[in-house]
Steps between C-alpha positions, in 0.01 A plus 500: 500500500519525881308829505227346283466205741486742794225704333296187424559360848379814673200519267412140591531577872266799456244295306492244782580734788311304767630158395814299563666410168712188486835503329368244251196714418711813451750306287226370270334843475823684418659220298830521683698299755430504873859619554429807283184565701685477832762748374232751398317462831827586675541805274148618584574459869810719460273768349282497811228249407399265781436153363394231742624145439339194660596136454251303286299819430737721304536878484267790570551876453412680824650849451588721203722808534406822322696471173456602136716220360385323179371198691265733693402715205443251218204314654308830488590600143235503229702682232623367167835684499543750783687342791540161336879551502635628833837594643474520877755602758453527874691829487639713219614853428218581255251296298541756219872424463450124482207540259711711262772234511247225429336700220838540329530120519180479290257423781153435362224755544327466835812387685491617861773593749389504862661522841422507870732796560669770291801675647525755219142533385452767235222748443434761236758776437771304679323495835544216747209262562495358852433124474482332843537118498200265481248785507442632150488411133827595335502373142588581139326368189662477155286606203578503126216707349505563123451876542704812419712651777278807519212284628700328777379741777148367442611174662545680833140620483381153400685353797349750742152396383577127528645540850206711615245250370681200649564653842148641529353158423722321752487754784186712451709811565432830323821524296547796268752578224729800508652584160732370377614208715364489858207338677360672808266421787364806682771706333789282617715290269450124504660407168751635250567397140834530319497441124836475324516456123773391259452547129658511158406714199196645677358156583479347846742214550384419852342664804575427865194580704589540868236494772544572869192440715484553876291199599562402862752775575465666841570867566800408715677369186520844336742782569352805670464700178269237344261439787275794406488423127505118477252232599438130443209272423527349848491838672197614301316168511592419861594146397781314327480372143630187327758636260509212245123530451534876443782448251301243306204739474727785390658288226154387384380861470825611337492228237136565415541876466830466315347267242202735463739793453691321223172407329302824544748776582519743791145638497339229722788542748456878499131465588576261788782722628267800523250287693760419768690830507479688828612836371258593223305819561750612764739791501856370468849637458725324249877538499591472132846534339386850391396598851193472727152490346182546704156397383222243518567140398224407254611168349741332262543569132515214250876462548487480881607857575328668796261776396518816710239775471597861572215736428365413156819326393565125533863390458664156507781426744724214390754489782462656843489456875157557649462701819130467583 
């Protein structure tokens, strides 16, 4: 109840950002007591919000910290399901771990776990994902698609398309997809996707879709070994970005493409992926479980496998590391 009042209170402050709001006006708008309002104003102040109070005039919001808490995110949301249920922590080990726990508790599809800082962020193949505080988007989305397990990898490709579309629209940056789960700007990684699936009898039970996006991260935040390979939206765009607005756009794109995928299959996603891919027509080296394979990346097949051309032969690669 208190979190709902806080979300509505902040939303009201944002709607009337230049005005003083009296306690009576806020109480009538939120349908709660003035004592409850005072308590939530004190909680917002503890989170770093500066709220001016003047006798006979009321309260006015004069400063907002950079946060991705529900009260900051929900005013921007336009989705039906994605992000409507949120578990937020200022700091956690990994959004993936909490999302799995929530999914096992029967969280509804579209439930979102999000944090300001991960101390044990996870990437693909057990790698560590560096997640500096208050600078990126570190979140995991729970999906329950009615699809066979064999099709689950297509959700990674769908997510890469949704993220590319959303971030391009919001930043104007030339973001490209690297198969199977990275987004790049000028060849440097700005985003990674981690898709983890649980299933029974060849059907998907749930999917935890993890996304790590370097938004306002500075180069000084990364260890030495990442500074040549990683980048951020802020570095490339030479400006900072409002993270809640980016998240809302990402969830909007994800929900739209996900619903289209369930209705029409993978083919529309495949076409969009090839439009945004930055590796097609280039010579690449893939490190497959059977050994290295060199050739030209020419597209995706209808299942989502990467098609590699060597001479006159075109072969699908289902699982590999790409060394462009």
